[in-house]
N, CA and C atoms as a LAMMPS dump frame, in Angstrom:
ITEM: TIMESTEP
0
ITEM: NUMBER OF ATOMS
660
ITEM: BOX BOUNDS ff ff ff
-5.0000000000000000e+02 5.0000000000000000e+02
-5.0000000000000000e+02 5.0000000000000000e+02
-5.0000000000000000e+02 5.0000000000000000e+02
ITEM: ATOMS id mol type element x y z
1 1 1 N 310.48 246.634 -103.693
2 1 2 C 311.603 247.194 -102.938
3 1 3 C 311.3 248.593 -102.404
4 2 1 N 310.61 249.414 -103.219
5 2 2 C 310.344 250.799 -102.821
6 2 3 C 308.884 251.042 -102.448
7 3 1 N 308.122 249.965 -102.279
8 3 2 C 306.673 250.076 -102.096
9 3 3 C 306.287 250.996 -100.946
10 4 1 N 307.015 250.927 -99.847
11 4 2 C 306.62 251.694 -98.656
12 4 3 C 307.491 252.929 -98.425
13 5 1 N 308.236 253.338 -99.44
14 5 2 C 309.095 254.503 -99.276
15 5 3 C 308.307 255.803 -99.495
16 6 1 N 308.907 256.903 -99.065
17 6 2 C 308.267 258.209 -99.229
18 6 3 C 308.026 258.527 -100.71
19 7 1 N 308.952 258.111 -101.561
20 7 2 C 308.858 258.421 -102.991
21 7 3 C 307.645 257.761 -103.632
22 8 1 N 307.05 256.816 -102.951
23 8 2 C 305.935 256.061 -103.504
24 8 3 C 304.59 256.555 -102.987
25 9 1 N 304.567 257.723 -102.367
26 9 2 C 303.331 258.225 -101.753
27 9 3 C 302.188 258.325 -102.759
28 10 1 N 302.499 258.666 -104.005
29 10 2 C 301.447 258.76 -105.018
30 10 3 C 300.725 257.453 -105.236
31 11 1 N 301.465 256.353 -105.155
32 11 2 C 300.846 255.038 -105.317
33 11 3 C 299.898 254.735 -104.165
34 12 1 N 300.182 255.287 -102.983
35 12 2 C 299.292 255.047 -101.847
36 12 3 C 297.907 255.584 -102.156
37 13 1 N 297.86 256.751 -102.836
38 13 2 C 296.563 257.312 -103.195
39 13 3 C 295.868 256.451 -104.23
40 14 1 N 296.598 256.005 -105.258
41 14 2 C 295.99 255.161 -106.292
42 14 3 C 295.469 253.862 -105.683
43 15 1 N 296.241 253.275 -104.783
44 15 2 C 295.79 252.047 -104.115
45 15 3 C 294.504 252.293 -103.333
46 16 1 N 294.423 253.451 -102.673
47 16 2 C 293.235 253.781 -101.883
48 16 3 C 292.017 253.977 -102.779
49 17 1 N 292.225 254.646 -103.931
50 17 2 C 291.125 254.848 -104.878
51 17 3 C 290.659 253.502 -105.437
52 18 1 N 291.608 252.659 -105.804
53 18 2 C 291.261 251.344 -106.35
54 18 3 C 290.466 250.521 -105.332
55 19 1 N 290.874 250.585 -104.075
56 19 2 C 290.165 249.849 -103.029
57 19 3 C 288.757 250.381 -102.868
58 20 1 N 288.622 251.693 -102.868
59 20 2 C 287.309 252.316 -102.689
60 20 3 C 286.366 251.987 -103.841
61 21 1 N 286.916 251.931 -105.057
62 21 2 C 286.095 251.667 -106.244
63 21 3 C 286.039 250.187 -106.602
64 22 1 N 286.668 249.356 -105.773
65 22 2 C 286.702 247.91 -105.997
66 22 3 C 287.28 247.577 -107.376
67 23 1 N 288.353 248.261 -107.694
68 23 2 C 289.028 248.044 -108.972
69 23 3 C 290.326 247.283 -108.738
70 24 1 N 290.684 246.46 -109.701
71 24 2 C 291.913 245.673 -109.603
72 24 3 C 292.96 246.228 -110.564
73 25 1 N 294.113 246.59 -110.028
74 25 2 C 295.226 247.059 -110.849
75 25 3 C 295.984 245.846 -111.39
76 26 1 N 296.042 245.751 -112.718
77 26 2 C 296.663 244.588 -113.354
78 26 3 C 297.783 245.031 -114.286
79 27 1 N 298.817 244.202 -114.442
80 27 2 C 299.93 244.568 -115.329
81 27 3 C 299.476 244.698 -116.776
82 28 1 N 299.902 245.786 -117.419
83 28 2 C 299.626 246.01 -118.841
84 28 3 C 300.937 246.435 -119.506
85 29 1 N 301.514 245.527 -120.277
86 29 2 C 302.816 245.805 -120.885
87 29 3 C 302.762 247.001 -121.822
88 30 1 N 301.631 247.181 -122.506
89 30 2 C 301.522 248.282 -123.463
90 30 3 C 301.657 249.644 -122.797
91 31 1 N 301.291 249.712 -121.497
92 31 2 C 301.321 250.986 -120.775
93 31 3 C 302.389 251.007 -119.685
94 32 1 N 303.202 249.956 -119.64
95 32 2 C 304.363 249.916 -118.749
96 32 3 C 303.975 250.15 -117.286
97 33 1 N 302.877 249.524 -116.874
98 33 2 C 302.469 249.724 -115.484
99 33 3 C 301.28 248.868 -115.097
100 34 1 N 300.78 249.136 -113.902
101 34 2 C 299.565 248.497 -113.412
102 34 3 C 298.398 249.418 -113.743
103 35 1 N 297.339 248.843 -114.321
104 35 2 C 296.238 249.659 -114.833
105 35 3 C 294.899 249.099 -114.369
106 36 1 N 293.964 250.01 -114.101
107 36 2 C 292.582 249.619 -113.824
108 36 3 C 291.657 250.583 -114.544
109 37 1 N 290.6 250.049 -115.11
110 37 2 C 289.558 250.866 -115.752
111 37 3 C 288.305 250.798 -114.908
112 38 1 N 287.764 251.96 -114.578
113 38 2 C 286.532 252.034 -113.791
114 38 3 C 285.475 252.694 -114.664
115 39 1 N 284.437 251.944 -115.011
116 39 2 C 283.357 252.491 -115.825
117 39 3 C 282.379 253.251 -114.942
118 40 1 N 282.024 254.46 -115.391
119 40 2 C 281.113 255.303 -114.618
120 40 3 C 279.833 255.532 -115.41
121 41 1 N 278.687 255.345 -114.74
122 41 2 C 277.4 255.48 -115.41
123 41 3 C 277.255 256.876 -116.016
124 42 1 N 277 256.9 -117.319
125 42 2 C 276.754 258.165 -117.993
126 42 3 C 277.963 259.039 -118.195
127 43 1 N 279.154 258.52 -117.928
128 43 2 C 280.348 259.343 -118.059
129 43 3 C 281.508 258.582 -118.665
130 44 1 N 282.62 259.286 -118.857
131 44 2 C 283.817 258.664 -119.38
132 44 3 C 284.416 257.729 -118.336
133 45 1 N 285.115 256.663 -118.754
134 45 2 C 285.753 255.783 -117.783
135 45 3 C 286.876 256.496 -117.045
136 46 1 N 287.12 256.052 -115.848
137 46 2 C 288.233 256.554 -115.047
138 46 3 C 289.357 255.53 -115.133
139 47 1 N 290.551 255.999 -115.493
140 47 2 C 291.719 255.122 -115.587
141 47 3 C 292.643 255.36 -114.404
142 48 1 N 293.044 254.294 -113.752
143 48 2 C 294.038 254.349 -112.681
144 48 3 C 295.321 253.73 -113.215
145 49 1 N 296.448 254.371 -112.962
146 49 2 C 297.719 253.889 -113.516
147 49 3 C 298.833 254.046 -112.494
148 50 1 N 299.587 252.976 -112.298
149 50 2 C 300.807 253.016 -111.492
150 50 3 C 301.967 252.584 -112.387
151 51 1 N 302.768 253.535 -112.871
152 51 2 C 303.896 253.17 -113.736
153 51 3 C 304.854 252.203 -113.04
154 52 1 N 305.281 251.198 -113.772
155 52 2 C 306.249 250.242 -113.245
156 52 3 C 307.642 250.488 -113.815
157 53 1 N 307.823 251.651 -114.42
158 53 2 C 309.143 252.069 -114.885
159 53 3 C 309.91 252.635 -113.695
160 54 1 N 311.161 253.01 -113.906
161 54 2 C 311.84 253.802 -112.889
162 54 3 C 311.116 255.137 -112.778
163 55 1 N 311.204 255.769 -111.601
164 55 2 C 310.488 257.021 -111.369
165 55 3 C 310.781 258.052 -112.46
166 56 1 N 312.059 258.148 -112.886
167 56 2 C 312.414 259.183 -113.866
168 56 3 C 311.993 258.836 -115.289
169 57 1 N 311.269 257.711 -115.462
170 57 2 C 310.707 257.344 -116.766
171 57 3 C 309.182 257.217 -116.692
172 58 1 N 308.578 257.836 -115.689
173 58 2 C 307.127 257.734 -115.484
174 58 3 C 306.338 258.206 -116.699
175 59 1 N 306.866 259.187 -117.404
176 59 2 C 306.159 259.729 -118.558
177 59 3 C 305.939 258.713 -119.661
178 60 1 N 306.828 257.753 -119.771
179 60 2 C 306.689 256.703 -120.782
180 60 3 C 305.378 255.953 -120.577
181 61 1 N 305.045 255.702 -119.332
182 61 2 C 303.821 254.989 -118.992
183 61 3 C 302.595 255.884 -119.146
184 62 1 N 302.658 257.083 -118.576
185 62 2 C 301.524 258.004 -118.613
186 62 3 C 301.161 258.378 -120.052
187 63 1 N 302.166 258.709 -120.854
188 63 2 C 301.913 259.136 -122.225
189 63 3 C 301.355 258 -123.083
190 64 1 N 301.809 256.78 -122.847
191 64 2 C 301.316 255.639 -123.627
192 64 3 C 299.816 255.457 -123.42
193 65 1 N 299.366 255.51 -122.176
194 65 2 C 297.937 255.37 -121.885
195 65 3 C 297.153 256.554 -122.427
196 66 1 N 297.683 257.763 -122.207
197 66 2 C 296.986 258.976 -122.642
198 66 3 C 296.821 259.021 -124.155
199 67 1 N 297.865 258.667 -124.884
200 67 2 C 297.786 258.707 -126.343
201 67 3 C 296.781 257.694 -126.88
202 68 1 N 296.818 256.483 -126.337
203 68 2 C 295.957 255.418 -126.87
204 68 3 C 294.486 255.734 -126.641
205 69 1 N 294.156 256.266 -125.464
206 69 2 C 292.751 256.531 -125.143
207 69 3 C 292.37 258 -125.341
208 70 1 N 293.285 258.768 -125.976
209 70 2 C 293.007 260.174 -126.298
210 70 3 C 292.593 260.969 -125.052
211 71 1 N 293.387 260.816 -124.011
212 71 2 C 293.152 261.543 -122.761
213 71 3 C 293.963 262.834 -122.802
214 72 1 N 293.305 263.959 -122.7
215 72 2 C 293.981 265.253 -122.755
216 72 3 C 294.794 265.475 -121.485
217 73 1 N 295.922 266.186 -121.573
218 73 2 C 296.719 266.464 -120.369
219 73 3 C 295.902 267.073 -119.242
220 74 1 N 294.962 267.973 -119.569
221 74 2 C 294.155 268.631 -118.535
222 74 3 C 293.18 267.675 -117.859
223 75 1 N 293.066 266.442 -118.373
224 75 2 C 292.21 265.424 -117.751
225 75 3 C 293.025 264.445 -116.911
226 76 1 N 294.323 264.711 -116.779
227 76 2 C 295.21 263.81 -116.048
228 76 3 C 295.546 264.393 -114.683
229 77 1 N 295.438 263.572 -113.661
230 77 2 C 295.852 263.951 -112.313
231 77 3 C 296.996 263.036 -111.891
232 78 1 N 298.14 263.618 -111.585
233 78 2 C 299.312 262.861 -111.131
234 78 3 C 299.469 263.086 -109.633
235 79 1 N 299.379 262.034 -108.866
236 79 2 C 299.606 262.118 -107.421
237 79 3 C 301.077 261.8 -107.158
238 80 1 N 301.751 262.66 -106.4
239 80 2 C 303.184 262.446 -106.187
240 80 3 C 303.635 262.975 -104.833
241 81 1 N 304.798 262.512 -104.403
242 81 2 C 305.402 262.969 -103.167
243 81 3 C 305.918 264.39 -103.339
244 82 1 N 305.843 265.188 -102.268
245 82 2 C 306.244 266.591 -102.335
246 82 3 C 307.115 266.954 -101.132
247 83 1 N 308.376 267.255 -101.413
248 83 2 C 309.333 267.613 -100.359
249 83 3 C 308.988 268.929 -99.665
250 84 1 N 308.352 269.841 -100.394
251 84 2 C 308.112 271.179 -99.865
252 84 3 C 306.851 271.289 -99.015
253 85 1 N 306.176 270.167 -98.796
254 85 2 C 305.017 270.134 -97.907
255 85 3 C 305.282 269.142 -96.782
256 86 1 N 304.78 269.455 -95.6
257 86 2 C 304.955 268.561 -94.461
258 86 3 C 304.042 267.339 -94.571
259 87 1 N 304.444 266.218 -93.982
260 87 2 C 303.571 265.047 -93.979
261 87 3 C 302.202 265.405 -93.398
262 88 1 N 301.156 264.995 -94.098
263 88 2 C 299.803 265.342 -93.672
264 88 3 C 299.199 266.462 -94.488
265 89 1 N 300.042 267.197 -95.221
266 89 2 C 299.547 268.264 -96.084
267 89 3 C 299.404 267.762 -97.518
268 90 1 N 298.443 268.3 -98.231
269 90 2 C 298.24 267.958 -99.642
270 90 3 C 297.693 269.179 -100.359
271 91 1 N 298.159 269.402 -101.577
272 91 2 C 297.693 270.539 -102.366
273 91 3 C 297.474 270.128 -103.82
274 92 1 N 296.424 270.706 -104.405
275 92 2 C 296.107 270.454 -105.804
276 92 3 C 296.656 271.598 -106.647
277 93 1 N 297.26 271.266 -107.772
278 93 2 C 297.915 272.274 -108.596
279 93 3 C 297.786 271.909 -110.067
280 94 1 N 297.577 272.926 -110.913
281 94 2 C 297.574 272.725 -112.356
282 94 3 C 298.828 273.345 -112.946
283 95 1 N 299.608 272.523 -113.678
284 95 2 C 300.788 273.031 -114.363
285 95 3 C 301.891 273.459 -113.427
286 96 1 N 302.832 274.217 -113.976
287 96 2 C 303.975 274.67 -113.193
288 96 3 C 305.179 273.773 -113.39
289 97 1 N 306.272 274.167 -112.785
290 97 2 C 307.522 273.426 -112.95
291 97 3 C 307.493 272.118 -112.164
292 98 1 N 308.453 271.257 -112.473
293 98 2 C 308.567 269.977 -111.775
294 98 3 C 309.258 270.125 -110.433
295 99 1 N 309.898 271.279 -110.199
296 99 2 C 310.575 271.557 -108.923
297 99 3 C 311.55 270.438 -108.542
298 100 1 N 312.259 269.911 -109.542
299 100 2 C 313.267 268.889 -109.266
300 100 3 C 312.746 267.467 -109.212
301 101 1 N 311.435 267.269 -109.339
302 101 2 C 310.87 265.916 -109.281
303 101 3 C 311.045 265.253 -110.646
304 102 1 N 311.891 264.234 -110.704
305 102 2 C 312.237 263.618 -111.987
306 102 3 C 311.061 262.911 -112.665
307 103 1 N 310.142 262.394 -111.867
308 103 2 C 308.957 261.775 -112.451
309 103 3 C 308.108 262.793 -113.182
310 104 1 N 307.891 263.952 -112.558
311 104 2 C 307.124 265.022 -113.192
312 104 3 C 307.838 265.55 -114.432
313 105 1 N 309.164 265.658 -114.36
314 105 2 C 309.936 266.131 -115.512
315 105 3 C 309.699 265.239 -116.723
316 106 1 N 309.701 263.929 -116.509
317 106 2 C 309.54 263.016 -117.637
318 106 3 C 308.108 263.026 -118.163
319 107 1 N 307.123 263.166 -117.272
320 107 2 C 305.732 263.254 -117.716
321 107 3 C 305.56 264.502 -118.578
322 108 1 N 306.143 265.607 -118.142
323 108 2 C 306.107 266.85 -118.914
324 108 3 C 306.738 266.625 -120.294
325 109 1 N 307.9 265.995 -120.321
326 109 2 C 308.609 265.768 -121.581
327 109 3 C 307.803 264.886 -122.528
328 110 1 N 307.193 263.832 -121.983
329 110 2 C 306.477 262.875 -122.832
330 110 3 C 305.124 263.411 -123.305
331 111 1 N 304.459 264.206 -122.463
332 111 2 C 303.175 264.788 -122.857
333 111 3 C 303.362 266.032 -123.716
334 112 1 N 304.541 266.657 -123.596
335 112 2 C 304.804 267.873 -124.345
336 112 3 C 304.181 269.106 -123.742
337 113 1 N 303.738 269.03 -122.501
338 113 2 C 303.126 270.166 -121.825
339 113 3 C 303.196 269.966 -120.317
340 114 1 N 303.173 271.089 -119.587
341 114 2 C 303.112 271.04 -118.122
342 114 3 C 301.672 271.125 -117.623
343 115 1 N 300.732 271.267 -118.542
344 115 2 C 299.354 271.545 -118.149
345 115 3 C 298.57 270.29 -117.791
346 116 1 N 299.061 269.56 -116.801
347 116 2 C 298.314 268.451 -116.218
348 116 3 C 298.211 268.713 -114.723
349 117 1 N 297.249 268.079 -114.091
350 117 2 C 297.002 268.308 -112.664
351 117 3 C 297.937 267.477 -111.806
352 118 1 N 298.294 268.034 -110.653
353 118 2 C 299.137 267.313 -109.7
354 118 3 C 298.49 267.387 -108.323
355 119 1 N 298.444 266.268 -107.64
356 119 2 C 298.07 266.249 -106.231
357 119 3 C 299.355 266.028 -105.457
358 120 1 N 299.816 267.074 -104.788
359 120 2 C 301.103 267.061 -104.106
360 120 3 C 300.903 266.555 -102.683
361 121 1 N 301.455 265.401 -102.385
362 121 2 C 301.326 264.783 -101.06
363 121 3 C 302.606 265.03 -100.269
364 122 1 N 302.488 265.803 -99.2
365 122 2 C 303.668 266.186 -98.436
366 122 3 C 304.376 265.023 -97.77
367 123 1 N 305.71 265.011 -97.903
368 123 2 C 306.522 263.997 -97.208
369 123 3 C 307.578 264.659 -96.322
370 124 1 N 307.654 266.007 -96.376
371 124 2 C 308.669 266.706 -95.592
372 124 3 C 310.025 266.701 -96.275
373 125 1 N 310.933 267.488 -95.72
374 125 2 C 312.283 267.639 -96.282
375 125 3 C 313.305 267.265 -95.215
376 126 1 N 314.38 266.581 -95.588
377 126 2 C 315.38 266.187 -94.573
378 126 3 C 316.161 267.373 -94.017
379 127 1 N 316.066 268.533 -94.689
380 127 2 C 316.777 269.71 -94.196
381 127 3 C 318.092 269.964 -94.886
382 128 1 N 318.626 268.955 -95.529
383 128 2 C 319.9 269.063 -96.236
384 128 3 C 319.717 268.486 -97.638
385 129 1 N 319.98 269.291 -98.658
386 129 2 C 319.763 268.86 -100.034
387 129 3 C 320.533 267.591 -100.377
388 130 1 N 321.702 267.43 -99.78
389 130 2 C 322.528 266.258 -100.082
390 130 3 C 321.909 264.958 -99.563
391 131 1 N 320.931 265.073 -98.673
392 131 2 C 320.302 263.887 -98.079
393 131 3 C 318.987 263.502 -98.759
394 132 1 N 318.568 264.302 -99.754
395 132 2 C 317.24 264.111 -100.337
396 132 3 C 317.07 262.733 -100.964
397 133 1 N 318.041 262.276 -101.754
398 133 2 C 317.897 260.996 -102.455
399 133 3 C 317.693 259.849 -101.468
400 134 1 N 318.539 259.799 -100.452
401 134 2 C 318.381 258.741 -99.45
402 134 3 C 317.063 258.892 -98.692
403 135 1 N 316.683 260.125 -98.433
404 135 2 C 315.467 260.402 -97.657
405 135 3 C 314.221 259.889 -98.37
406 136 1 N 314.08 260.215 -99.665
407 136 2 C 312.853 259.828 -100.362
408 136 3 C 312.781 258.322 -100.596
409 137 1 N 313.941 257.658 -100.613
410 137 2 C 313.958 256.21 -100.853
411 137 3 C 313.911 255.403 -99.568
412 138 1 N 313.726 256.094 -98.452
413 138 2 C 313.577 255.425 -97.168
414 138 3 C 312.108 255.381 -96.762
415 139 1 N 311.783 254.446 -95.912
416 139 2 C 310.423 254.392 -95.372
417 139 3 C 310.248 255.53 -94.371
418 140 1 N 309.081 256.161 -94.406
419 140 2 C 308.796 257.245 -93.477
420 140 3 C 308.685 256.7 -92.052
421 141 1 N 308.897 257.56 -91.091
422 141 2 C 308.698 257.165 -89.701
423 141 3 C 307.23 256.793 -89.505
424 142 1 N 306.91 255.998 -88.493
425 142 2 C 305.503 255.622 -88.272
426 142 3 C 304.587 256.838 -88.168
427 143 1 N 305.05 257.897 -87.502
428 143 2 C 304.235 259.104 -87.354
429 143 3 C 304.006 259.791 -88.704
430 144 1 N 305.094 259.934 -89.509
431 144 2 C 304.969 260.571 -90.812
432 144 3 C 304.122 259.722 -91.76
433 145 1 N 304.301 258.405 -91.698
434 145 2 C 303.529 257.518 -92.559
435 145 3 C 302.04 257.656 -92.258
436 146 1 N 301.709 257.721 -90.984
437 146 2 C 300.311 257.894 -90.601
438 146 3 C 299.758 259.222 -91.12
439 147 1 N 300.59 260.271 -91.052
440 147 2 C 300.152 261.589 -91.532
441 147 3 C 299.92 261.58 -93.035
442 148 1 N 300.789 260.902 -93.782
443 148 2 C 300.623 260.819 -95.234
444 148 3 C 299.351 260.054 -95.579
445 149 1 N 299.122 258.949 -94.892
446 149 2 C 297.909 258.165 -95.122
447 149 3 C 296.671 259 -94.809
448 150 1 N 296.74 259.819 -93.762
449 150 2 C 295.609 260.68 -93.414
450 150 3 C 295.345 261.725 -94.495
451 151 1 N 296.41 262.236 -95.122
452 151 2 C 296.219 263.213 -96.195
453 151 3 C 295.574 262.56 -97.41
454 152 1 N 295.927 261.298 -97.679
455 152 2 C 295.295 260.55 -98.758
456 152 3 C 293.807 260.358 -98.455
457 153 1 N 293.497 259.971 -97.232
458 153 2 C 292.105 259.775 -96.84
459 153 3 C 291.317 261.081 -96.939
460 154 1 N 291.946 262.185 -96.533
461 154 2 C 291.274 263.483 -96.587
462 154 3 C 290.961 263.878 -98.027
463 155 1 N 291.893 263.589 -98.948
464 155 2 C 291.667 263.907 -100.361
465 155 3 C 290.482 263.118 -100.905
466 156 1 N 290.389 261.844 -100.546
467 156 2 C 289.284 261.016 -101.02
468 156 3 C 287.958 261.468 -100.412
469 157 1 N 287.982 261.856 -99.149
470 157 2 C 286.759 262.316 -98.492
471 157 3 C 286.271 263.629 -99.103
472 158 1 N 287.217 264.511 -99.455
473 158 2 C 286.842 265.778 -100.07
474 158 3 C 286.169 265.531 -101.413
475 159 1 N 286.726 264.602 -102.178
476 159 2 C 286.128 264.271 -103.472
477 159 3 C 284.728 263.701 -103.285
478 160 1 N 284.585 262.765 -102.35
479 160 2 C 283.287 262.133 -102.116
480 160 3 C 282.25 263.155 -101.673
481 161 1 N 282.655 264.114 -100.841
482 161 2 C 281.728 265.14 -100.36
483 161 3 C 281.248 266.026 -101.493
484 162 1 N 282.169 266.405 -102.394
485 162 2 C 281.783 267.257 -103.515
486 162 3 C 280.837 266.516 -104.457
487 163 1 N 281.155 265.263 -104.763
488 163 2 C 280.308 264.495 -105.673
489 163 3 C 278.926 264.286 -105.064
490 164 1 N 278.868 264.019 -103.756
491 164 2 C 277.576 263.843 -103.083
492 164 3 C 276.743 265.114 -103.18
493 165 1 N 277.411 266.263 -103.028
494 165 2 C 276.7 267.542 -103.132
495 165 3 C 276.157 267.747 -104.536
496 166 1 N 276.945 267.371 -105.535
497 166 2 C 276.495 267.504 -106.915
498 166 3 C 275.299 266.597 -107.184
499 167 1 N 275.399 265.36 -106.742
500 167 2 C 274.331 264.398 -107.011
501 167 3 C 273.045 264.78 -106.291
502 168 1 N 273.155 265.384 -105.122
503 168 2 C 271.963 265.75 -104.358
504 168 3 C 271.132 266.788 -105.092
505 169 1 N 271.767 267.568 -105.96
506 169 2 C 271.052 268.593 -106.707
507 169 3 C 270.586 268.105 -108.07
508 170 1 N 271.133 266.97 -108.537
509 170 2 C 270.73 266.413 -109.819
510 170 3 C 271.2 267.258 -110.975
511 171 1 N 270.632 268.44 -111.123
512 171 2 C 271.065 269.389 -112.131
513 171 3 C 271.472 270.676 -111.439
514 172 1 N 272.609 271.223 -111.841
515 172 2 C 273.092 272.471 -111.272
516 172 3 C 273.048 273.528 -112.362
517 173 1 N 272.161 274.464 -112.22
518 173 2 C 271.941 275.473 -113.262
519 173 3 C 271.693 274.802 -114.616
520 174 1 N 270.991 273.649 -114.565
521 174 2 C 270.665 272.956 -115.794
522 174 3 C 271.773 272.084 -116.338
523 175 1 N 272.866 271.946 -115.601
524 175 2 C 274.003 271.154 -116.064
525 175 3 C 273.879 269.726 -115.531
526 176 1 N 273.991 268.707 -116.398
527 176 2 C 273.932 267.324 -115.919
528 176 3 C 275.027 267.039 -114.898
529 177 1 N 274.727 266.149 -113.964
530 177 2 C 275.67 265.843 -112.895
531 177 3 C 277.014 265.372 -113.432
532 178 1 N 277.005 264.552 -114.505
533 178 2 C 278.285 264.035 -114.996
534 178 3 C 279.152 265.16 -115.546
535 179 1 N 278.518 266.209 -116.097
536 179 2 C 279.289 267.356 -116.56
537 179 3 C 279.881 268.093 -115.365
538 180 1 N 279.047 268.295 -114.334
539 180 2 C 279.522 268.974 -113.133
540 180 3 C 280.669 268.212 -112.481
541 181 1 N 280.58 266.885 -112.506
542 181 2 C 281.644 266.078 -111.918
543 181 3 C 282.964 266.296 -112.641
544 182 1 N 282.908 266.542 -113.947
545 182 2 C 284.143 266.764 -114.693
546 182 3 C 284.77 268.099 -114.296
547 183 1 N 283.931 269.086 -113.949
548 183 2 C 284.484 270.321 -113.402
549 183 3 C 285.273 269.998 -112.141
550 184 1 N 284.666 269.181 -111.26
551 184 2 C 285.357 268.877 -110.014
552 184 3 C 286.611 268.055 -110.265
553 185 1 N 286.56 267.15 -111.232
554 185 2 C 287.74 266.343 -111.555
555 185 3 C 288.911 267.212 -111.989
556 186 1 N 288.619 268.404 -112.494
557 186 2 C 289.671 269.33 -112.888
558 186 3 C 290.051 270.271 -111.746
559 187 1 N 289.537 270.013 -110.555
560 187 2 C 289.985 270.763 -109.39
561 187 3 C 289.064 271.861 -108.916
562 188 1 N 287.899 272.03 -109.559
563 188 2 C 286.977 273.072 -109.138
564 188 3 C 286.174 272.614 -107.92
565 189 1 N 285.961 273.509 -106.976
566 189 2 C 285.015 273.241 -105.907
567 189 3 C 283.614 273.499 -106.453
568 190 1 N 282.602 273.098 -105.696
569 190 2 C 281.229 273.308 -106.124
570 190 3 C 280.959 274.801 -106.344
571 191 1 N 281.432 275.643 -105.446
572 191 2 C 281.204 277.08 -105.56
573 191 3 C 281.948 277.672 -106.759
574 192 1 N 283.182 277.209 -106.99
575 192 2 C 283.946 277.693 -108.14
576 192 3 C 283.264 277.313 -109.45
577 193 1 N 282.699 276.095 -109.503
578 193 2 C 282.009 275.676 -110.703
579 193 3 C 280.805 276.56 -110.961
580 194 1 N 280.036 276.846 -109.906
581 194 2 C 278.859 277.703 -110.057
582 194 3 C 279.25 279.086 -110.568
583 195 1 N 280.346 279.611 -110.003
584 195 2 C 280.79 280.929 -110.416
585 195 3 C 281.163 280.94 -111.896
586 196 1 N 281.87 279.902 -112.326
587 196 2 C 282.266 279.842 -113.728
588 196 3 C 281.065 279.681 -114.654
589 197 1 N 280.037 278.984 -114.187
590 197 2 C 278.871 278.781 -115.028
591 197 3 C 278.115 280.078 -115.276
592 198 1 N 278.356 281.072 -114.452
593 198 2 C 277.744 282.377 -114.707
594 198 3 C 278.245 282.976 -116.013
595 199 1 N 279.426 282.547 -116.462
596 199 2 C 280.022 283.068 -117.688
597 199 3 C 279.839 282.137 -118.88
598 200 1 N 279.042 281.103 -118.704
599 200 2 C 278.839 280.142 -119.791
600 200 3 C 277.402 280.22 -120.277
601 201 1 N 277.193 280.203 -121.57
602 201 2 C 275.818 280.333 -122.054
603 201 3 C 275.247 279.066 -122.685
604 202 1 N 276.082 278.044 -122.895
605 202 2 C 275.509 276.793 -123.356
606 202 3 C 276.409 275.637 -122.961
607 203 1 N 275.794 274.504 -122.662
608 203 2 C 276.535 273.316 -122.24
609 203 3 C 276.086 272.12 -123.083
610 204 1 N 277.039 271.235 -123.331
611 204 2 C 276.74 270.006 -124.047
612 204 3 C 276.884 268.835 -123.074
613 205 1 N 276.419 267.685 -123.505
614 205 2 C 276.383 266.533 -122.604
615 205 3 C 277.762 266.133 -122.117
616 206 1 N 278.795 266.373 -122.917
617 206 2 C 280.119 265.913 -122.516
618 206 3 C 281.008 267.021 -121.992
619 207 1 N 280.64 268.298 -122.207
620 207 2 C 281.494 269.385 -121.722
621 207 3 C 280.756 270.685 -121.905
622 208 1 N 281.335 271.78 -121.51
623 208 2 C 280.727 273.095 -121.666
624 208 3 C 281.62 273.951 -122.535
625 209 1 N 280.998 274.795 -123.364
626 209 2 C 281.742 275.689 -124.224
627 209 3 C 281.591 277.119 -123.732
628 210 1 N 282.666 277.884 -123.857
629 210 2 C 282.625 279.285 -123.464
630 210 3 C 282.075 280.128 -124.608
631 211 1 N 281.216 281.116 -124.305
632 211 2 C 280.849 282.068 -125.328
633 211 3 C 282.034 283.001 -125.596
634 212 1 N 282.01 283.722 -126.687
635 212 2 C 283.102 284.635 -127.013
636 212 3 C 283.289 285.63 -125.89
637 213 1 N 284.535 285.763 -125.458
638 213 2 C 284.854 286.737 -124.428
639 213 3 C 284.689 286.234 -123.017
640 214 1 N 284.081 285.059 -122.84
641 214 2 C 283.891 284.548 -121.474
642 214 3 C 285.203 283.995 -120.962
643 215 1 N 285.386 284.07 -119.659
644 215 2 C 286.625 283.609 -119.04
645 215 3 C 286.3 282.599 -117.95
646 216 1 N 286.917 281.431 -118.042
647 216 2 C 286.771 280.428 -116.995
648 216 3 C 287.967 280.549 -116.065
649 217 1 N 287.698 280.767 -114.796
650 217 2 C 288.768 280.955 -113.818
651 217 3 C 289.204 279.626 -113.269
652 218 1 N 290.461 279.282 -113.466
653 218 2 C 290.996 278.038 -112.92
654 218 3 C 291.109 278.147 -111.411
655 219 1 N 290.889 277.026 -110.692
656 219 2 C 291.076 277.061 -109.24
657 219 3 C 292.52 277.282 -108.881
658 220 1 N 292.774 277.94 -107.775
659 220 2 C 294.153 278.199 -107.352
660 220 3 C 294.72 276.992 -106.656
């Protein structure tokens, strides 16, 4: 019923990722949604999840998967519709308030923290707060829908470009590619990762540890 509505923009990104990775999203009652597991050579699996709960109960689905597979909040990226951005715009953000988004509110409540990543996909604002509910549950105009799809494509292309750059170097300051990819998965650009590595004195195969007093700068 709501598949093509503005409120479902986050699912458009998950569908695009699943198509690109040739993954099939299948119903999983334990996680209250459609789930796909993508195994990555030399790295942790990537989980794709589309909650099949009501939007304001999204956290029930996200938390169930995260708890079972011991996925830390900082390793979670939630793609969602964003009223405060125009169609075609997208921004990456770590933490912060839900800004009235009931799905984000429930994810925060169920995870017990706001410190998860969000990819905010702009859908625009109707201009009148009283019209918001009807607006987000309506299908976007053909022009706006095209702009949202383009922002999804741009996000995927940006990710692919960064990963290609990492792989072309094999090791970056002695860091295995799969470790570097996890930096990018947390929102770091290649340059930001390099800058942060200047403050790190040892790395392990699955992650990097900070020396005493070192500071890792989160991307803005």
